[in-house]
DRENPA-3360 file (N, C-alpha, C; in nm, 2 decimals, always signed):
BEGIN
1 = XXXXXXXX = +7.16/+15.03/+7.02/+7.29/+14.94/+6.97/+7.28/+14.80/+7.04 ~ +7.21/+14.80/+7.19/+7.22/+14.67/+7.25/+7.13/+14.59/+7.18 ~ +7.00/+14.62/+7.14/+6.92/+14.55/+7.08/+6.96/+14.48/+6.92 ~ +7.03/+14.58/+6.85/+7.09/+14.53/+6.74/+7.20/+14.42/+6.78 ~ +7.30/+14.43/+6.87/+7.39/+14.33/+6.92/+7.32/+14.21/+6.96 ~ +7.21/+14.21/+7.02/+7.13/+14.10/+7.06/+7.06/+14.02/+6.94 ~ +7.02/+14.09/+6.85/+6.95/+14.04/+6.73/+7.06/+13.96/+6.65 ~ +7.18/+14.03/+6.64/+7.29/+13.98/+6.57/+7.32/+13.86/+6.62;
9 = XXXXXXXX = +7.36/+13.86/+6.75/+7.42/+13.74/+6.82/+7.32/+13.62/+6.80 ~ +7.18/+13.66/+6.84/+7.09/+13.55/+6.83/+7.07/+13.49/+6.68 ~ +7.08/+13.60/+6.58/+7.09/+13.54/+6.43/+7.22/+13.45/+6.40 ~ +7.31/+13.47/+6.45/+7.45/+13.38/+6.46/+7.43/+13.26/+6.52 ~ +7.37/+13.27/+6.64/+7.36/+13.14/+6.71/+7.25/+13.05/+6.64 ~ +7.15/+13.11/+6.57/+7.05/+13.02/+6.48/+7.12/+12.97/+6.36 ~ +7.21/+13.04/+6.30/+7.27/+13.00/+6.17/+7.38/+12.90/+6.20 ~ +7.44/+12.90/+6.31/+7.54/+12.78/+6.38/+7.46/+12.66/+6.39;
17 = XXXXXXXX = +7.35/+12.68/+6.46/+7.27/+12.57/+6.51/+7.22/+12.49/+6.35 ~ +7.18/+12.56/+6.25/+7.15/+12.49/+6.12/+7.25/+12.45/+6.06 ~ +7.35/+12.50/+6.07/+7.48/+12.47/+5.99/+7.57/+12.36/+6.06 ~ +7.55/+12.34/+6.21/+7.64/+12.25/+6.28/+7.61/+12.11/+6.25 ~ +7.73/+12.02/+6.23/+7.72/+11.90/+6.21/+7.64/+11.80/+6.31 ~ +7.53/+11.79/+6.32/+7.44/+11.74/+6.43/+7.40/+11.57/+6.40 ~ +7.46/+11.54/+6.28/+7.39/+11.41/+6.23/+7.51/+11.30/+6.27 ~ +7.56/+11.31/+6.38/+7.67/+11.20/+6.44/+7.63/+11.12/+6.54;
25 = XXXXXXXX = +7.66/+11.01/+6.57/+7.64/+10.93/+6.67/+7.65/+10.97/+6.82 ~ +7.55/+10.91/+6.89/+7.55/+10.96/+7.03/+7.69/+10.87/+7.10 ~ +7.78/+10.94/+7.16/+7.90/+10.88/+7.23/+7.93/+10.97/+7.35 ~ +8.03/+10.94/+7.40/+8.07/+11.01/+7.54/+8.12/+11.16/+7.49 ~ +8.18/+11.16/+7.38/+8.21/+11.28/+7.31/+8.09/+11.39/+7.30 ~ +7.97/+11.33/+7.26/+7.88/+11.41/+7.24/+7.81/+11.46/+7.39 ~ +7.80/+11.38/+7.49/+7.77/+11.42/+7.62/+7.89/+11.53/+7.68 ~ +7.99/+11.51/+7.63/+8.11/+11.61/+7.70/+8.08/+11.74/+7.61;
33 = XXXXXXXX = +8.05/+11.75/+7.50/+8.01/+11.88/+7.43/+7.88/+11.94/+7.48 ~ +7.80/+11.86/+7.52/+7.66/+11.90/+7.58/+7.71/+11.98/+7.72 ~ +7.79/+11.90/+7.80/+7.83/+11.96/+7.95/+7.91/+12.07/+7.92 ~ +7.99/+12.08/+7.81/+8.06/+12.20/+7.77/+7.98/+12.31/+7.74 ~ +7.88/+12.29/+7.67/+7.78/+12.39/+7.63/+7.72/+12.45/+7.74 ~ +7.65/+12.36/+7.83/+7.56/+12.43/+7.95/+7.69/+12.50/+8.04 ~ +7.81/+12.44/+8.07/+7.92/+12.52/+8.15/+7.95/+12.67/+8.08 ~ +7.96/+12.65/+7.94/+8.00/+12.79/+7.89/+7.88/+12.88/+7.89;
41 = XXXXXXXX = +7.75/+12.86/+7.87/+7.63/+12.90/+7.90/+7.64/+12.97/+8.05 ~ +7.66/+12.88/+8.15/+7.69/+12.93/+8.29/+7.78/+13.04/+8.31 ~ +7.90/+13.03/+8.26/+8.01/+13.12/+8.27/+7.97/+13.23/+8.21 ~ +7.90/+13.24/+8.07/+7.86/+13.36/+8.02/+7.76/+13.44/+8.10 ~ +7.68/+13.37/+8.17/+7.58/+13.44/+8.25/+7.65/+13.51/+8.37 ~ +7.74/+13.44/+8.43/+7.83/+13.49/+8.54/+7.90/+13.61/+8.49 ~ +7.97/+13.61/+8.37/+8.03/+13.73/+8.32/+7.94/+13.84/+8.30 ~ +7.84/+13.82/+8.24/+7.73/+13.91/+8.22/+7.70/+14.00/+8.35;
49 = XXXXXXXX = +7.67/+13.91/+8.46/+7.63/+13.96/+8.59/+7.74/+14.07/+8.61 ~ +7.85/+14.04/+8.60/+7.96/+14.13/+8.65/+7.97/+14.25/+8.53 ~ +7.94/+14.26/+8.41/+7.92/+14.34/+8.32/+7.79/+14.44/+8.36 ~ +7.68/+14.36/+8.41/+7.57/+14.44/+8.43/+7.60/+14.52/+8.58 ~ +7.66/+14.46/+8.66/+7.71/+14.55/+8.79/+7.78/+14.66/+8.76 ~ +7.87/+14.65/+8.66/+7.98/+14.78/+8.63/+7.91/+14.87/+8.52 ~ +7.79/+14.83/+8.47/+7.76/+14.91/+8.35/+7.68/+15.04/+8.41 ~ +7.69/+15.14/+8.30/+7.62/+15.25/+8.33/+7.47/+15.25/+8.30;
57 = XXXXXXXX = +7.43/+15.15/+8.24/+7.28/+15.12/+8.19/+7.27/+14.97/+8.22 ~ +7.26/+14.93/+8.35/+7.23/+14.78/+8.40/+7.10/+14.72/+8.35 ~ +7.00/+14.80/+8.35/+6.87/+14.75/+8.31/+6.88/+14.69/+8.17 ~ +6.95/+14.77/+8.06/+6.97/+14.75/+7.93/+7.05/+14.62/+7.92 ~ +7.15/+14.62/+8.01/+7.28/+14.51/+7.98/+7.18/+14.38/+8.04 ~ +7.10/+14.38/+8.12/+7.04/+14.28/+8.18/+6.93/+14.20/+8.08 ~ +6.87/+14.31/+8.01/+6.75/+14.26/+7.90/+6.84/+14.21/+7.78 ~ +6.96/+14.26/+7.76/+7.04/+14.19/+7.65/+7.10/+14.04/+7.68;
65 = XXXXXXXX = +7.13/+14.04/+7.80/+7.16/+13.91/+7.86/+7.07/+13.82/+7.83 ~ +6.95/+13.84/+7.88/+6.83/+13.76/+7.88/+6.79/+13.72/+7.71 ~ +6.81/+13.82/+7.63/+6.75/+13.81/+7.50/+6.87/+13.73/+7.43 ~ +7.00/+13.69/+7.47/+7.10/+13.63/+7.42/+7.09/+13.49/+7.47 ~ +7.09/+13.50/+7.60/+7.11/+13.35/+7.70/+7.00/+13.27/+7.67 ~ +6.88/+13.30/+7.65/+6.74/+13.23/+7.65/+6.76/+13.15/+7.52 ~ +6.78/+13.22/+7.39/+6.79/+13.15/+7.27/+6.91/+13.06/+7.26 ~ +7.03/+13.10/+7.33/+7.14/+13.01/+7.34/+7.10/+12.88/+7.41;
73 = XXXXXXXX = +7.03/+12.89/+7.53/+7.00/+12.76/+7.61/+6.87/+12.68/+7.52 ~ +6.83/+12.74/+7.44/+6.71/+12.67/+7.37/+6.78/+12.59/+7.25 ~ +6.88/+12.66/+7.21/+6.96/+12.59/+7.08/+7.05/+12.50/+7.12 ~ +7.08/+12.52/+7.24/+7.17/+12.39/+7.31/+7.08/+12.26/+7.32 ~ +6.99/+12.28/+7.38/+6.88/+12.15/+7.39/+6.83/+12.10/+7.26 ~ +6.80/+12.20/+7.17/+6.76/+12.15/+7.01/+6.88/+12.08/+6.97 ~ +7.00/+12.12/+6.99/+7.09/+12.05/+6.92/+7.10/+11.91/+6.99 ~ +7.10/+11.88/+7.11/+7.10/+11.76/+7.18/+6.98/+11.68/+7.12;
81 = XXXXXXXX = +6.86/+11.72/+7.11/+6.75/+11.65/+7.08/+6.77/+11.60/+6.92 ~ +6.83/+11.69/+6.86/+6.86/+11.67/+6.70/+6.95/+11.56/+6.68 ~ +7.06/+11.54/+6.77/+7.15/+11.44/+6.77/+7.08/+11.31/+6.82 ~ +7.00/+11.32/+6.91/+6.94/+11.20/+6.98/+6.84/+11.15/+6.87 ~ +6.76/+11.23/+6.82/+6.68/+11.19/+6.72/+6.73/+11.14/+6.60 ~ +6.84/+11.19/+6.54/+6.95/+11.12/+6.43/+6.98/+10.98/+6.47 ~ +7.06/+10.98/+6.59/+7.13/+10.86/+6.62/+7.04/+10.75/+6.65 ~ +6.94/+10.79/+6.74/+6.85/+10.68/+6.80/+6.71/+10.73/+6.77;
89 = XXXXXXXX = +6.66/+10.70/+6.64/+6.51/+10.75/+6.60/+6.39/+10.72/+6.70 ~ +6.41/+10.60/+6.77/+6.30/+10.57/+6.87/+6.32/+10.64/+6.99 ~ +6.40/+10.74/+7.01/+6.42/+10.84/+7.10/+6.28/+10.91/+7.15 ~ +6.23/+10.96/+7.05/+6.10/+11.04/+7.04/+5.98/+10.97/+6.99 ~ +5.86/+11.01/+7.00/+5.75/+10.95/+6.92/+5.76/+10.97/+6.78 ~ +5.85/+11.07/+6.75/+5.87/+11.08/+6.60/+6.00/+11.14/+6.57 ~ +6.06/+11.12/+6.44/+6.18/+11.17/+6.41/+6.18/+11.33/+6.40 ~ +6.29/+11.39/+6.46/+6.30/+11.52/+6.45/+6.42/+11.57/+6.37;
97 = XXXXXXXX = +6.39/+11.69/+6.30/+6.48/+11.75/+6.22/+6.52/+11.87/+6.32 ~ +6.61/+11.96/+6.27/+6.65/+12.06/+6.36/+6.52/+12.15/+6.41 ~ +6.45/+12.19/+6.30/+6.32/+12.27/+6.32/+6.22/+12.20/+6.41 ~ +6.19/+12.08/+6.41/+6.11/+12.02/+6.50/+6.16/+12.01/+6.63 ~ +6.30/+11.99/+6.66/+6.40/+11.98/+6.76/+6.36/+12.12/+6.86 ~ +6.37/+12.24/+6.79/+6.37/+12.37/+6.83/+6.22/+12.36/+6.88 ~ +6.11/+12.33/+6.80/+5.98/+12.36/+6.83/+5.95/+12.27/+6.94 ~ +6.00/+12.15/+6.98/+6.00/+12.07/+7.10/+6.06/+12.14/+7.22;
105 = XXXXXXXX = +6.18/+12.18/+7.19/+6.26/+12.23/+7.30/+6.19/+12.36/+7.37 ~ +6.12/+12.43/+7.26/+6.04/+12.56/+7.32/+5.93/+12.51/+7.38 ~ +5.85/+12.42/+7.35/+5.72/+12.38/+7.41/+5.76/+12.33/+7.55 ~ +5.90/+12.24/+7.56/+5.90/+12.20/+7.69/+5.94/+12.31/+7.77 ~ +6.02/+12.42/+7.73/+6.07/+12.51/+7.82/+5.95/+12.60/+7.85 ~ +5.85/+12.63/+7.75/+5.73/+12.71/+7.80/+5.64/+12.62/+7.88 ~ +5.66/+12.51/+7.91/+5.57/+12.42/+7.98/+5.43/+12.40/+7.90 ~ +5.42/+12.42/+7.78/+5.31/+12.41/+7.71/+5.27/+12.24/+7.68;
113 = XXXXXXXX = +5.37/+12.16/+7.63/+5.37/+12.02/+7.64/+5.23/+11.99/+7.57 ~ +5.22/+12.00/+7.42/+5.12/+11.97/+7.34/+5.11/+11.84/+7.33 ~ +5.22/+11.74/+7.35/+5.20/+11.61/+7.32/+5.22/+11.53/+7.21 ~ +5.25/+11.63/+7.11/+5.26/+11.58/+6.96/+5.40/+11.51/+6.95 ~ +5.51/+11.56/+7.03/+5.63/+11.49/+7.02/+5.67/+11.47/+7.17 ~ +5.70/+11.33/+7.20/+5.74/+11.31/+7.35/+5.85/+11.21/+7.36 ~ +5.93/+11.22/+7.46/+6.06/+11.15/+7.48/+6.01/+10.99/+7.52 ~ +6.06/+10.90/+7.45/+6.01/+10.76/+7.46/+6.13/+10.68/+7.54;
121 = XXXXXXXX = +6.27/+10.70/+7.49/+6.36/+10.61/+7.58/+6.39/+10.69/+7.71 ~ +6.45/+10.61/+7.79/+6.51/+10.66/+7.90/+6.59/+10.78/+7.89 ~ +6.70/+10.77/+7.80/+6.79/+10.86/+7.80/+6.74/+11.01/+7.75 ~ +6.63/+10.99/+7.65/+6.57/+11.13/+7.61/+6.48/+11.17/+7.73 ~ +6.41/+11.07/+7.81/+6.35/+11.14/+7.92/+6.45/+11.20/+8.02 ~ +6.54/+11.15/+8.03/+6.65/+11.21/+8.13/+6.69/+11.36/+8.08 ~ +6.73/+11.35/+7.94/+6.78/+11.48/+7.91/+6.66/+11.58/+7.91 ~ +6.54/+11.55/+7.88/+6.41/+11.63/+7.88/+6.38/+11.68/+8.02;
129 = XXXXXXXX = +6.41/+11.60/+8.12/+6.38/+11.63/+8.27/+6.50/+11.72/+8.31 ~ +6.62/+11.71/+8.25/+6.74/+11.81/+8.29/+6.70/+11.93/+8.22 ~ +6.63/+11.94/+8.11/+6.60/+12.07/+8.03/+6.49/+12.13/+8.10 ~ +6.39/+12.07/+8.17/+6.30/+12.12/+8.25/+6.36/+12.20/+8.39 ~ +6.45/+12.11/+8.46/+6.51/+12.16/+8.56/+6.59/+12.29/+8.53 ~ +6.66/+12.28/+8.41/+6.75/+12.40/+8.39/+6.66/+12.52/+8.36 ~ +6.53/+12.50/+8.28/+6.44/+12.60/+8.25/+6.39/+12.67/+8.37 ~ +6.36/+12.59/+8.47/+6.31/+12.64/+8.59/+6.44/+12.74/+8.67;
137 = XXXXXXXX = +6.55/+12.68/+8.66/+6.65/+12.76/+8.71/+6.68/+12.89/+8.63 ~ +6.67/+12.87/+8.49/+6.69/+12.99/+8.42/+6.60/+13.11/+8.44 ~ +6.48/+13.06/+8.44/+6.37/+13.16/+8.47/+6.37/+13.21/+8.62 ~ +6.39/+13.13/+8.69/+6.39/+13.17/+8.84/+6.54/+13.24/+8.91 ~ +6.62/+13.15/+8.91/+6.75/+13.19/+8.97/+6.83/+13.30/+8.88 ~ +6.83/+13.27/+8.76/+6.90/+13.36/+8.67/+6.84/+13.49/+8.67 ~ +6.71/+13.48/+8.66/+6.60/+13.63/+8.65/+6.65/+13.70/+8.78 ~ +6.65/+13.63/+8.90/+6.69/+13.71/+9.01/+6.83/+13.75/+9.02;
145 = XXXXXXXX = +6.93/+13.68/+8.98/+7.06/+13.70/+8.98/+7.08/+13.84/+8.89 ~ +7.01/+13.84/+8.78/+7.01/+13.94/+8.69/+6.93/+14.07/+8.75 ~ +6.83/+14.05/+8.82/+6.77/+14.18/+8.86/+6.85/+14.23/+8.99 ~ +6.92/+14.13/+9.05/+6.99/+14.19/+9.17/+7.13/+14.24/+9.13 ~ +7.16/+14.21/+9.03/+7.29/+14.28/+8.97/+7.26/+14.43/+8.94 ~ +7.13/+14.44/+8.87/+7.06/+14.58/+8.84/+7.04/+14.66/+8.94 ~ +6.97/+14.58/+9.06/+6.93/+14.67/+9.18/+7.09/+14.72/+9.24 ~ +7.18/+14.63/+9.23/+7.32/+14.67/+9.32/+7.38/+14.76/+9.21;
153 = XXXXXXX = +7.37/+14.76/+9.11/+7.44/+14.89/+9.00/+7.35/+14.98/+9.02 ~ +7.23/+15.00/+9.02/+7.16/+15.14/+9.04/+7.19/+15.19/+9.18 ~ +7.19/+15.12/+9.28/+7.19/+15.16/+9.43/+7.33/+15.22/+9.43 ~ +7.44/+15.14/+9.38/+7.58/+15.20/+9.39/+7.59/+15.35/+9.31 ~ +7.52/+15.36/+9.21/+7.56/+15.47/+9.12/+7.43/+15.59/+9.19 ~ +7.33/+15.56/+9.27/+7.26/+15.66/+9.34/+7.33/+15.70/+9.45 ~ +7.39/+15.61/+9.54/+7.43/+15.63/+9.67/+7.56/+15.69/+9.67;
% end
């Protein structure tokens, strides 16, 4: 059931990404929505940690959290890059549609960096830098928090 829930949630996130109105100008509202998205994702992770600690199957809940949280983070950045590329086409070495932005986001997150798409403007470089730092945090700190929650849950149930 957990795998199905994760797949359905991720599928819904992808559908929302491809249907969202991302062809608008960059303004303060765009920045606010990006920050709200990051804050919502952080709040969801904190909530999931509490759920993991109380769960009868903490390892499964941690895996579910990772299976939903990672795509959500990538889609959030992909949305930002799509908006940037639409509003200011010179932000990157080439214009990006949603699929291109998702591809670029994934290569940045995976630290592959093929170099076929690169940020050109200062704003684009700043957002990409923030994504790199966020990615490191997601892989390092969040993974540690999730594993810590699993360990805490299994220790309290064993003891």
